[in-house]
C-alpha positions as a LaTeX table, in Angstrom:
\begin{tabular}{lrrr}
\hline
Residue & $x$ (\AA) & $y$ (\AA) & $z$ (\AA) \\
\hline
Met1 & $-11.44$ & 6.67 & $-20.77$ \\
Ser2 & $-10.70$ & 10.12 & $-19.05$ \\
Ala3 & $-7.62$ & 11.84 & $-19.35$ \\
Arg4 & $-5.13$ & 11.44 & $-16.58$ \\
Lys5 & $-4.72$ & 14.43 & $-13.93$ \\
Gln6 & $-1.53$ & 16.05 & $-13.49$ \\
His7 & $-2.30$ & 17.53 & $-9.92$ \\
Leu8 & $-4.60$ & 16.58 & $-6.89$ \\
Asp9 & $-7.97$ & 18.03 & $-6.62$ \\
Leu10 & $-9.47$ & 18.91 & $-3.38$ \\
Leu11 & $-11.21$ & 15.72 & $-2.68$ \\
Ala12 & $-7.85$ & 13.71 & $-3.08$ \\
Ile13 & $-6.11$ & 16.13 & $-0.78$ \\
Ala14 & $-8.83$ & 15.80 & 2.00 \\
Leu15 & $-8.59$ & 12.31 & 1.85 \\
Leu16 & $-4.90$ & 12.12 & 2.03 \\
Val17 & $-4.97$ & 14.68 & 4.96 \\
Val18 & $-7.65$ & 12.62 & 6.81 \\
Leu19 & $-5.74$ & 9.14 & 6.24 \\
Cys20 & $-2.42$ & 10.79 & 7.32 \\
Ala21 & $-4.09$ & 12.25 & 10.47 \\
Ser22 & $-5.86$ & 8.99 & 11.41 \\
Trp23 & $-2.63$ & 6.83 & 10.86 \\
Gly24 & $-0.61$ & 9.60 & 12.99 \\
Val25 & $-3.02$ & 9.38 & 15.93 \\
Gln26 & $-3.42$ & 5.61 & 15.88 \\
Gln27 & $-1.02$ & 4.67 & 18.61 \\
Val28 & $-2.21$ & 7.54 & 20.84 \\
Ile29 & $-5.84$ & 6.20 & 20.45 \\
Ile30 & $-4.83$ & 2.71 & 21.14 \\
Lys31 & $-2.95$ & 3.53 & 24.19 \\
Leu32 & $-5.86$ & 5.56 & 25.49 \\
Ser33 & $-8.23$ & 2.92 & 24.88 \\
Ile34 & $-6.32$ & $-0.03$ & 26.34 \\
Ala35 & $-7.94$ & 0.71 & 29.69 \\
Asp36 & $-11.12$ & $-0.21$ & 28.47 \\
Val37 & $-10.80$ & $-2.57$ & 25.50 \\
Ser38 & $-7.86$ & $-5.23$ & 25.59 \\
Pro39 & $-5.33$ & $-5.06$ & 22.62 \\
Val40 & $-6.25$ & $-8.24$ & 21.29 \\
Met41 & $-9.77$ & $-7.05$ & 20.77 \\
Gln42 & $-8.53$ & $-3.77$ & 19.41 \\
Ala43 & $-6.44$ & $-5.88$ & 16.70 \\
Ala44 & $-9.37$ & $-7.91$ & 15.96 \\
Ile45 & $-11.62$ & $-4.96$ & 15.52 \\
Arg46 & $-9.23$ & $-3.17$ & 13.22 \\
Ser47 & $-8.47$ & $-6.26$ & 11.13 \\
Ser48 & $-12.08$ & $-7.28$ & 10.77 \\
Gly49 & $-13.07$ & $-3.65$ & 9.61 \\
Ala50 & $-10.24$ & $-3.65$ & 7.14 \\
Gly51 & $-11.20$ & $-7.02$ & 5.65 \\
Leu52 & $-14.92$ & $-5.87$ & 5.36 \\
Ile53 & $-13.95$ & $-2.55$ & 3.77 \\
Ile54 & $-11.69$ & $-4.45$ & 1.14 \\
Trp55 & $-14.36$ & $-6.98$ & 0.56 \\
Leu56 & $-17.05$ & $-4.38$ & $-0.12$ \\
Trp57 & $-14.57$ & $-2.49$ & $-2.23$ \\
Met58 & $-14.11$ & $-5.60$ & $-4.31$ \\
Ile59 & $-17.83$ & $-6.41$ & $-4.60$ \\
Ala60 & $-18.25$ & $-2.69$ & $-5.89$ \\
Arg61 & $-15.70$ & $-3.12$ & $-8.63$ \\
Arg62 & $-16.86$ & $-6.52$ & $-9.51$ \\
Gln63 & $-13.58$ & $-8.11$ & $-8.81$ \\
Pro64 & $-13.59$ & $-11.90$ & $-7.88$ \\
Val65 & $-12.82$ & $-12.35$ & $-4.16$ \\
Phe66 & $-11.28$ & $-15.75$ & $-4.92$ \\
Gln67 & $-9.32$ & $-16.78$ & $-7.84$ \\
Arg68 & $-7.46$ & $-20.01$ & $-8.63$ \\
Asp69 & $-4.14$ & $-18.39$ & $-9.50$ \\
Gly70 & $-1.90$ & $-20.03$ & $-6.67$ \\
Thr71 & $-1.65$ & $-16.83$ & $-4.44$ \\
Leu72 & $-4.06$ & $-17.71$ & $-1.70$ \\
Trp73 & $-1.46$ & $-19.40$ & 0.75 \\
Trp74 & 0.87 & $-16.42$ & 0.08 \\
Gly75 & $-1.90$ & $-13.88$ & 0.79 \\
Leu76 & $-2.90$ & $-15.82$ & 3.95 \\
Gly77 & 0.54 & $-15.79$ & 4.96 \\
Ala78 & 1.19 & $-11.98$ & 4.39 \\
Gly79 & $-2.40$ & $-11.47$ & 6.37 \\
Leu80 & $-1.06$ & $-13.32$ & 9.20 \\
Leu81 & 2.15 & $-11.38$ & 9.43 \\
Phe82 & 0.56 & $-8.14$ & 9.28 \\
Gly83 & $-2.00$ & $-9.28$ & 12.01 \\
Leu84 & 0.87 & $-10.54$ & 13.96 \\
Glu85 & 2.58 & $-7.15$ & 13.56 \\
Phe86 & $-0.38$ & $-5.39$ & 14.93 \\
Leu87 & $-1.10$ & $-7.52$ & 17.67 \\
Leu88 & 2.52 & $-7.09$ & 18.84 \\
Leu89 & 2.35 & $-3.45$ & 18.34 \\
Tyr90 & $-1.02$ & $-3.22$ & 20.45 \\
Trp91 & 0.35 & $-5.60$ & 23.03 \\
Gly92 & 3.74 & $-3.44$ & 23.20 \\
Leu93 & 1.77 & $-0.25$ & 23.72 \\
Thr94 & 0.56 & $-1.75$ & 27.22 \\
Phe95 & 4.44 & $-1.39$ & 28.37 \\
Thr96 & 5.63 & 1.82 & 26.76 \\
His97 & 4.70 & 5.41 & 25.72 \\
Ala98 & 2.65 & 5.91 & 22.33 \\
Ser99 & 5.44 & 8.52 & 20.98 \\
Arg100 & 8.09 & 5.54 & 21.53 \\
Ala101 & 5.87 & 3.14 & 19.74 \\
Val102 & 5.51 & 5.49 & 16.72 \\
Ile103 & 9.22 & 5.93 & 16.58 \\
Phe104 & 9.70 & 2.30 & 16.50 \\
Leu105 & 7.00 & 1.66 & 13.99 \\
Tyr106 & 7.82 & 3.97 & 11.31 \\
Leu107 & 11.50 & 3.29 & 11.61 \\
Ser108 & 11.19 & $-0.12$ & 10.91 \\
Pro109 & 11.29 & 0.21 & 6.93 \\
Phe110 & 14.63 & 2.00 & 7.37 \\
Val111 & 16.01 & $-0.63$ & 9.67 \\
Val112 & 14.90 & $-3.37$ & 7.17 \\
Ala113 & 16.30 & $-1.68$ & 4.05 \\
Ile114 & 19.74 & $-1.12$ & 6.12 \\
Gly115 & 19.73 & $-4.76$ & 7.17 \\
Ala116 & 18.78 & $-5.99$ & 3.75 \\
His117 & 21.86 & $-3.97$ & 2.39 \\
Val118 & 24.11 & $-5.35$ & 5.05 \\
Phe119 & 23.24 & $-9.07$ & 4.96 \\
Ile120 & 21.82 & $-9.83$ & 1.61 \\
\hline
\end{tabular}
């Protein structure tokens, strides 16, 4: 087994920059393409692509796709909630600017944390 690295190498830094940049311009690209592709179709393409990438990753790592451990329904529920979140985000971008959507999307974890502290 290889020793754990204490710093990021150039490939890891490049991957992080590409991922952060793609997540950062996501709403802008969605907003620009709404005129040509419906929000529902964009969400379906995104979810299908993500599912395919995860499936290929599991095959490459020789992980079983389905296990009988009782988590199927919880996983399907979480997937449906994430799908609904992105569907509503894409639909909401038809009514507002991308900058406003970015603020709402990335502010939500803080709102949930404060709400959990107050109400739970």
